[in-house]
Each structure stands twice: as C-alpha cells, then as structure tokens.
C-alpha positions, 0 to 999 in steps of 0.5 A: 496132725503135728505127730504124724506131720513129724514123720511125713516124707513126701515121695517126690519123683526121682528124677527131679533131683541127681542125690536125695536132698534128704540124704544128707543134712547138706542137701537138707540145706540147699533146699531149706536155704533155696527156699529163703533166697527164692523167696526174697528174691524171686526164681529169676535172680536166685542161681546157684552161685547165690546159693552157695555163697548163703550155704557156705558150699561151692557151686558144684556141690550144689548141682550134685543134687540138682541139675538146675535150678527149674527142677530144684523149683519143680522140687519145691513145688512138688514139696508144697503140692505133697505136703498139702495133699497130705493134710487135705486127706488127715482133715477129711479122712474120717468125712462123709462124702458131701458138700462139708467135706469137699469144703473142708478140704478147700478150707485146707488148700488156703491154709498154711503148709506144715512144713516145719514138721517135715526134714526142711523145717522151713517156714511154711508161709515162705513155701506158700509165698513162693508157689504164689508166685512162681509155680506158674513158671514151673509150668508155662514153657516149651517142654512141659508135655515131657516134663508131664510124660516124665511124672514131674507133676505127679503129686499136683495132678494127684492131689487135682484127682482127689479133690474132683473126686470129692465134687463127684461126691456131692453132685454125681451130674455135674460135667465139669468136675475136673475143671473145678478143680484146677480151678479151685488149686488155682485159685488156692494161689491165683488169688494170694497173688492177686492179693498183694499185687492187683487188689482191685482184680480182687475181694480175696484179701485173706484166707477167710474172704478166700474160703467164702468166696469159693463156698458161695461158688461151690454151694451154688454150682453143685447144689443147684 
C-alpha cells in the first residue's frame, strides 16, 4: 500500500487552480502550509496574507496558483476525497461483492488519509480535521450548482457512486443505495465533528465506535 501511494497523484479538476500546485515546490508549499493554517484557524480566519507570511512569499505569488481561498478549499477537499477513494479501492479490489467488502470500504473511509505518501506530505490527521469542520462550507452556498456543473465535486461524487455500487452488490433490491452511500460518507465526517463539539449528540467517540455503528446499520438494513 505504501509503495503504491508513494506514486499517487490525485487528478484534481484543473479549473480549481490557475497553475498546478504540484508543478513546483512553491505550489506544494502553498497547499501544505494552507492545510496547516486552516487546520489551526479555520477557513473564516484564513487568508492569503497570512499564508504569504507563513511561506515567506507574497500574496501575488499565491494568486498565481489559486483565484481565492474558496477554490483552495475545494482543491484540498478534492485531494482528501481522492486519497480516500484510492485507499478504499486498494483495500477492497480483490474482495468479492458482498457485505464484508462494503464494510471494509466503510472502515477505510473512517481511517486517516495517507497524505505523507503524496507530493504534499502533510499530516493526514490535519487534512481529516479540515474536512470534518470545513467541507460543508465548500458546497453550502449559492453557486454550488454552477460549481457542480463545472465538475468541482467529481471525485467526491465518484467515491459516493463506488460505495453505492457496493451497497447494490450486497442487496440489489435495496431502493436507496445512493442515499445510504451519501449518509455513510457524510457520517464519516459529521460524526467526528459531533464527537469533538457536541458530544451528547453522538455515541461514536472513536473510529471503532463509528465503524460498529455503521456495521450495525448496514447489516440490519441490507440483510433484512
């Protein structure tokens, strides 16, 4: 797995950036340092002025790569989902269709992304924390339909489709595979967020608890 991931390059929609960040050490540093700052301060307090200071460069150099911080957040989100998709495929590729394959995919979604094996070499836990807190802000806005049409969420949607297909592989008569897939993916973020900030609203306070919770749901729903 490590050797395969060491060569991983996530094919992120080129409309999200003006210049490919992976094409230069500055671009890689911009993404890496953005993850550090957003993880620490949140997207609202993050700006290119603070980022320029952290990387010892200028705001204009950052604007050569990203039009604004929203596009940068979408880029980071795509990076996360691309890594999770790859990990999920690698973990389930040789397994036959059925519940065990689906559960392995779900377990993988709840794990930490192996980002250190990519060009950016950031802490996977930081990237997960950003998605837990900030991903909903990436698409809950007025322009989401235009951005969806432009393919900004293609990796996220492809991952959901893969999971939906696995659900159908367990029970082809189940009518809500897409809804269940999105519920699992959103839960992979939201339950962690609740555990951090609204502890009395969830019983899942660890990856193991979360996996057991969804295993219980999927087993009862798809085997009924």
